[in-house]
Biopython code that builds the backbone (N, CA, C, O; Angstrom):
import numpy as np
from Bio.PDB.StructureBuilder import StructureBuilder

atoms = [
    (1, "UNK", "N", (35.641, -76.984, -32.239)),
    (1, "UNK", "CA", (35.321, -76.960, -31.246)),
    (1, "UNK", "C", (33.788, -77.062, -30.610)),
    (1, "UNK", "O", (33.101, -76.041, -30.657)),
    (2, "UNK", "N", (33.361, -77.992, -30.151)),
    (2, "UNK", "CA", (32.149, -77.867, -29.339)),
    (2, "UNK", "C", (31.651, -77.215, -28.249)),
    (2, "UNK", "O", (32.468, -77.382, -27.344)),
    (3, "UNK", "N", (30.835, -76.633, -27.910)),
    (3, "UNK", "CA", (30.261, -76.160, -26.632)),
    (3, "UNK", "C", (29.513, -77.064, -26.130)),
    (3, "UNK", "O", (28.547, -77.565, -26.705)),
    (4, "UNK", "N", (30.076, -77.452, -24.551)),
    (4, "UNK", "CA", (29.443, -78.249, -23.695)),
    (4, "UNK", "C", (28.396, -77.459, -22.881)),
    (4, "UNK", "O", (28.565, -76.240, -22.835)),
    (5, "UNK", "N", (27.457, -77.928, -22.304)),
    (5, "UNK", "CA", (27.009, -77.567, -21.141)),
    (5, "UNK", "C", (25.984, -78.594, -20.383)),
    (5, "UNK", "O", (25.217, -79.461, -20.803)),
    (6, "UNK", "N", (26.367, -78.032, -18.873)),
    (6, "UNK", "CA", (25.991, -79.187, -17.974)),
    (6, "UNK", "C", (24.832, -78.487, -17.222)),
    (6, "UNK", "O", (24.991, -77.330, -16.833)),
    (7, "UNK", "N", (23.531, -79.232, -16.976)),
    (7, "UNK", "CA", (22.587, -78.500, -16.426)),
    (7, "UNK", "C", (22.409, -78.971, -14.907)),
    (7, "UNK", "O", (21.782, -80.029, -14.855)),
    (8, "UNK", "N", (22.908, -78.318, -13.275)),
    (8, "UNK", "CA", (22.895, -79.059, -12.340)),
    (8, "UNK", "C", (21.515, -78.382, -11.809)),
    (8, "UNK", "O", (21.010, -77.381, -12.317)),
    (9, "UNK", "N", (20.970, -79.129, -10.655)),
    (9, "UNK", "CA", (20.074, -79.148, -9.904)),
    (9, "UNK", "C", (20.670, -78.966, -8.732)),
    (9, "UNK", "O", (21.546, -79.761, -8.393)),
    (10, "UNK", "N", (20.278, -77.801, -7.828)),
    (10, "UNK", "CA", (20.783, -77.812, -6.213)),
    (10, "UNK", "C", (19.430, -77.932, -5.348)),
    (10, "UNK", "O", (18.409, -77.244, -5.384)),
    (11, "UNK", "N", (19.712, -78.839, -4.704)),
    (11, "UNK", "CA", (18.553, -78.845, -3.509)),
    (11, "UNK", "C", (18.911, -78.603, -2.321)),
    (11, "UNK", "O", (19.791, -79.287, -1.799)),
    (12, "UNK", "N", (18.250, -77.498, -1.603)),
    (12, "UNK", "CA", (18.403, -77.181, -0.288)),
    (12, "UNK", "C", (18.458, -78.635, 0.634)),
    (12, "UNK", "O", (17.963, -79.753, 0.490)),
    (13, "UNK", "N", (19.466, -77.892, 1.809)),
    (13, "UNK", "CA", (19.614, -78.959, 2.754)),
    (13, "UNK", "C", (18.104, -78.864, 4.014)),
    (13, "UNK", "O", (17.396, -77.864, 4.130)),
    (14, "UNK", "N", (17.986, -79.734, 4.549)),
    (14, "UNK", "CA", (17.125, -79.620, 5.595)),
    (14, "UNK", "C", (17.261, -78.480, 6.914)),
    (14, "UNK", "O", (16.413, -78.011, 7.672)),
    (15, "UNK", "N", (18.624, -78.299, 6.803)),
    (15, "UNK", "CA", (18.726, -77.202, 7.717)),
    (15, "UNK", "C", (18.380, -75.914, 7.143)),
    (15, "UNK", "O", (17.974, -75.029, 7.895)),
    (16, "UNK", "N", (18.503, -75.693, 5.796)),
    (16, "UNK", "CA", (18.569, -74.712, 4.596)),
    (16, "UNK", "C", (16.851, -74.421, 4.612)),
    (16, "UNK", "O", (16.405, -73.305, 4.880)),
    (17, "UNK", "N", (16.142, -75.374, 4.345)),
    (17, "UNK", "CA", (14.550, -75.626, 4.924)),
    (17, "UNK", "C", (14.122, -75.084, 5.849)),
    (17, "UNK", "O", (13.301, -74.169, 5.786)),
    (18, "UNK", "N", (14.760, -75.709, 7.224)),
    (18, "UNK", "CA", (13.800, -74.915, 8.032)),
    (18, "UNK", "C", (14.302, -73.576, 8.478)),
    (18, "UNK", "O", (13.650, -72.808, 9.185)),
    (19, "UNK", "N", (15.415, -73.368, 8.051)),
    (19, "UNK", "CA", (15.989, -71.959, 8.364)),
    (19, "UNK", "C", (14.858, -70.876, 7.556)),
    (19, "UNK", "O", (14.448, -69.928, 8.225)),
    (20, "UNK", "N", (14.371, -71.027, 6.142)),
    (20, "UNK", "CA", (13.499, -70.865, 5.521)),
    (20, "UNK", "C", (12.120, -70.735, 5.971)),
    (20, "UNK", "O", (11.523, -69.662, 6.070)),
    (21, "UNK", "N", (11.637, -71.909, 6.243)),
    (21, "UNK", "CA", (10.203, -71.961, 6.900)),
    (21, "UNK", "C", (10.107, -71.213, 7.998)),
    (21, "UNK", "O", (9.125, -70.495, 8.185)),
    (22, "UNK", "N", (11.476, -71.321, 9.159)),
    (22, "UNK", "CA", (11.096, -70.304, 10.339)),
    (22, "UNK", "C", (11.123, -68.859, 10.023)),
    (22, "UNK", "O", (10.419, -68.074, 10.658)),
    (23, "UNK", "N", (11.813, -68.521, 9.184)),
    (23, "UNK", "CA", (11.968, -67.158, 8.660)),
    (23, "UNK", "C", (10.861, -66.326, 8.037)),
    (23, "UNK", "O", (10.836, -65.096, 8.013)),
    (24, "UNK", "N", (9.964, -67.138, 7.543)),
    (24, "UNK", "CA", (8.602, -66.796, 7.517)),
    (24, "UNK", "C", (7.560, -66.869, 7.850)),
    (24, "UNK", "O", (6.593, -66.393, 7.256)),
    (25, "UNK", "N", (7.544, -67.548, 8.984)),
    (25, "UNK", "CA", (6.848, -67.797, 10.018)),
    (25, "UNK", "C", (6.800, -66.410, 11.048)),
    (25, "UNK", "O", (5.901, -65.680, 11.465)),
    (26, "UNK", "N", (8.086, -66.469, 11.188)),
    (26, "UNK", "CA", (8.733, -64.949, 11.908)),
    (26, "UNK", "C", (8.423, -63.511, 11.111)),
    (26, "UNK", "O", (8.346, -62.376, 11.582)),
    (27, "UNK", "N", (8.315, -63.847, 10.106)),
    (27, "UNK", "CA", (7.563, -62.669, 9.109)),
    (27, "UNK", "C", (6.442, -62.366, 9.288)),
    (27, "UNK", "O", (6.149, -61.178, 9.415)),
    (28, "UNK", "N", (5.358, -63.504, 9.358)),
    (28, "UNK", "CA", (3.943, -63.674, 9.312)),
    (28, "UNK", "C", (3.489, -63.241, 10.380)),
    (28, "UNK", "O", (2.631, -62.362, 10.455)),
    (29, "UNK", "N", (4.175, -63.981, 11.604)),
    (29, "UNK", "CA", (4.094, -63.079, 12.806)),
    (29, "UNK", "C", (4.189, -61.893, 13.161)),
    (29, "UNK", "O", (3.482, -61.384, 14.030)),
    (30, "UNK", "N", (5.085, -61.312, 12.522)),
    (30, "UNK", "CA", (5.472, -59.922, 12.834)),
    (30, "UNK", "C", (4.528, -58.913, 12.381)),
    (30, "UNK", "O", (4.047, -58.065, 13.132)),
    (31, "UNK", "N", (4.177, -59.056, 10.692)),
    (31, "UNK", "CA", (2.906, -58.518, 10.399)),
    (31, "UNK", "C", (1.740, -58.616, 10.942)),
    (31, "UNK", "O", (1.102, -57.569, 11.049)),
    (32, "UNK", "N", (1.053, -60.051, 11.498)),
    (32, "UNK", "CA", (-0.354, -60.255, 12.162)),
    (32, "UNK", "C", (-0.031, -59.610, 13.434)),
    (32, "UNK", "O", (-1.057, -59.076, 13.855)),
    (33, "UNK", "N", (0.571, -59.500, 13.916)),
    (33, "UNK", "CA", (0.964, -58.321, 15.562)),
    (33, "UNK", "C", (0.531, -57.103, 15.168)),
    (33, "UNK", "O", (-0.485, -56.543, 15.579)),
    (34, "UNK", "N", (1.466, -56.604, 14.204)),
    (34, "UNK", "CA", (1.385, -55.084, 13.670)),
    (34, "UNK", "C", (-0.216, -54.741, 13.092)),
    (34, "UNK", "O", (-0.733, -53.658, 13.365)),
    (35, "UNK", "N", (-0.859, -55.663, 12.360)),
    (35, "UNK", "CA", (-2.100, -55.426, 11.697)),
    (35, "UNK", "C", (-3.083, -55.888, 13.282)),
    (35, "UNK", "O", (-4.054, -55.133, 13.325)),
    (36, "UNK", "N", (-3.082, -56.430, 13.962)),
    (36, "UNK", "CA", (-3.480, -56.490, 15.550)),
    (36, "UNK", "C", (-3.602, -55.049, 16.314)),
    (36, "UNK", "O", (-4.517, -54.427, 16.854)),
    (37, "UNK", "N", (-2.504, -54.883, 16.129)),
    (37, "UNK", "CA", (-1.559, -53.313, 16.711)),
    (37, "UNK", "C", (-2.744, -52.502, 16.294)),
    (37, "UNK", "O", (-3.688, -52.142, 16.998)),
    (38, "UNK", "N", (-2.463, -52.210, 14.635)),
    (38, "UNK", "CA", (-3.493, -50.986, 14.251)),
    (38, "UNK", "C", (-5.122, -51.364, 14.134)),
    (38, "UNK", "O", (-5.907, -50.523, 13.696)),
    (39, "UNK", "N", (-5.460, -52.360, 14.452)),
    (39, "UNK", "CA", (-7.251, -52.544, 14.994)),
    (39, "UNK", "C", (-7.602, -52.325, 16.167)),
    (39, "UNK", "O", (-8.661, -51.789, 16.495)),
    (40, "UNK", "N", (-6.709, -52.736, 16.926)),
    (40, "UNK", "CA", (-7.063, -51.786, 18.219)),
    (40, "UNK", "C", (-6.918, -50.560, 18.117)),
    (40, "UNK", "O", (-7.840, -49.844, 18.510)),
    (41, "UNK", "N", (-5.834, -50.020, 17.613)),
    (41, "UNK", "CA", (-5.420, -48.515, 17.810)),
    (41, "UNK", "C", (-6.614, -47.908, 16.805)),
    (41, "UNK", "O", (-6.823, -46.695, 16.840)),
    (42, "UNK", "N", (-7.118, -48.458, 16.226)),
    (42, "UNK", "CA", (-8.134, -47.658, 14.937)),
    (42, "UNK", "C", (-9.706, -48.459, 15.174)),
    (42, "UNK", "O", (-10.556, -48.026, 14.395)),
    (43, "UNK", "N", (-10.041, -49.195, 15.817)),
    (43, "UNK", "CA", (-10.964, -50.375, 15.832)),
    (43, "UNK", "C", (-12.499, -48.993, 16.041)),
    (43, "UNK", "O", (-13.449, -49.487, 15.435)),
    (44, "UNK", "N", (-12.880, -47.760, 16.578)),
    (44, "UNK", "CA", (-13.757, -47.371, 16.258)),
    (44, "UNK", "C", (-13.759, -46.636, 15.228)),
    (44, "UNK", "O", (-14.806, -46.508, 14.595)),
    (45, "UNK", "N", (-12.610, -45.999, 14.836)),
    (45, "UNK", "CA", (-12.724, -45.736, 13.283)),
    (45, "UNK", "C", (-13.216, -46.665, 12.213)),
    (45, "UNK", "O", (-12.491, -47.614, 11.915)),
    (46, "UNK", "N", (-14.663, -46.460, 11.439)),
    (46, "UNK", "CA", (-15.130, -47.465, 10.715)),
    (46, "UNK", "C", (-14.191, -47.164, 9.453)),
    (46, "UNK", "O", (-14.157, -48.119, 8.677)),
    (47, "UNK", "N", (-13.444, -46.093, 9.079)),
    (47, "UNK", "CA", (-13.115, -45.805, 7.905)),
    (47, "UNK", "C", (-11.230, -46.243, 7.881)),
    (47, "UNK", "O", (-10.448, -45.373, 7.497)),
    (48, "UNK", "N", (-10.711, -47.587, 8.310)),
    (48, "UNK", "CA", (-9.428, -47.803, 8.547)),
    (48, "UNK", "C", (-8.690, -47.978, 7.011)),
    (48, "UNK", "O", (-9.167, -48.987, 6.491)),
    (49, "UNK", "N", (-7.846, -47.433, 6.260)),
    (49, "UNK", "CA", (-7.436, -47.892, 5.295)),
    (49, "UNK", "C", (-6.186, -48.488, 5.280)),
    (49, "UNK", "O", (-5.593, -48.380, 6.353)),
    (50, "UNK", "N", (-5.454, -49.228, 4.191)),
    (50, "UNK", "CA", (-4.127, -49.940, 3.947)),
    (50, "UNK", "C", (-2.865, -48.612, 4.230)),
    (50, "UNK", "O", (-1.702, -48.953, 4.446)),
    (51, "UNK", "N", (-3.230, -47.211, 4.200)),
    (51, "UNK", "CA", (-2.412, -46.241, 4.445)),
    (51, "UNK", "C", (-2.577, -45.995, 5.813)),
    (51, "UNK", "O", (-1.574, -45.809, 6.501)),
    (52, "UNK", "N", (-3.274, -45.978, 6.121)),
    (52, "UNK", "CA", (-3.164, -45.452, 7.637)),
    (52, "UNK", "C", (-2.419, -46.883, 8.501)),
    (52, "UNK", "O", (-2.603, -46.971, 9.715)),
    (53, "UNK", "N", (-1.987, -47.439, 8.119)),
    (53, "UNK", "CA", (-1.423, -48.705, 8.633)),
    (53, "UNK", "C", (-0.137, -47.960, 8.898)),
    (53, "UNK", "O", (0.829, -48.549, 9.385)),
]
sb = StructureBuilder()
sb.init_structure("model")
sb.init_model(0)
sb.init_chain("A")
sb.init_seg("    ")
for serial, (resi, resn, name, xyz) in enumerate(atoms, 1):
    if name == "N":
        sb.init_residue(resn, " ", resi, " ")
    sb.init_atom(name, np.array(xyz, "f"), 0.0, 1.0, " ", f" {name:<3s}", serial, name[0])
structure = sb.get_structure()
């Protein structure tokens, strides 16, 4: 008895693509706001590191 395999490629729907895109935009904007807030908080300190965020 021979084994058969099938390969299927699934493509996301327009709704799924939009949800993913807006999810990425939301995350990006949230991180950008956090970076701006950190900059304003420590703008006088010239040695702001990644760990102080």
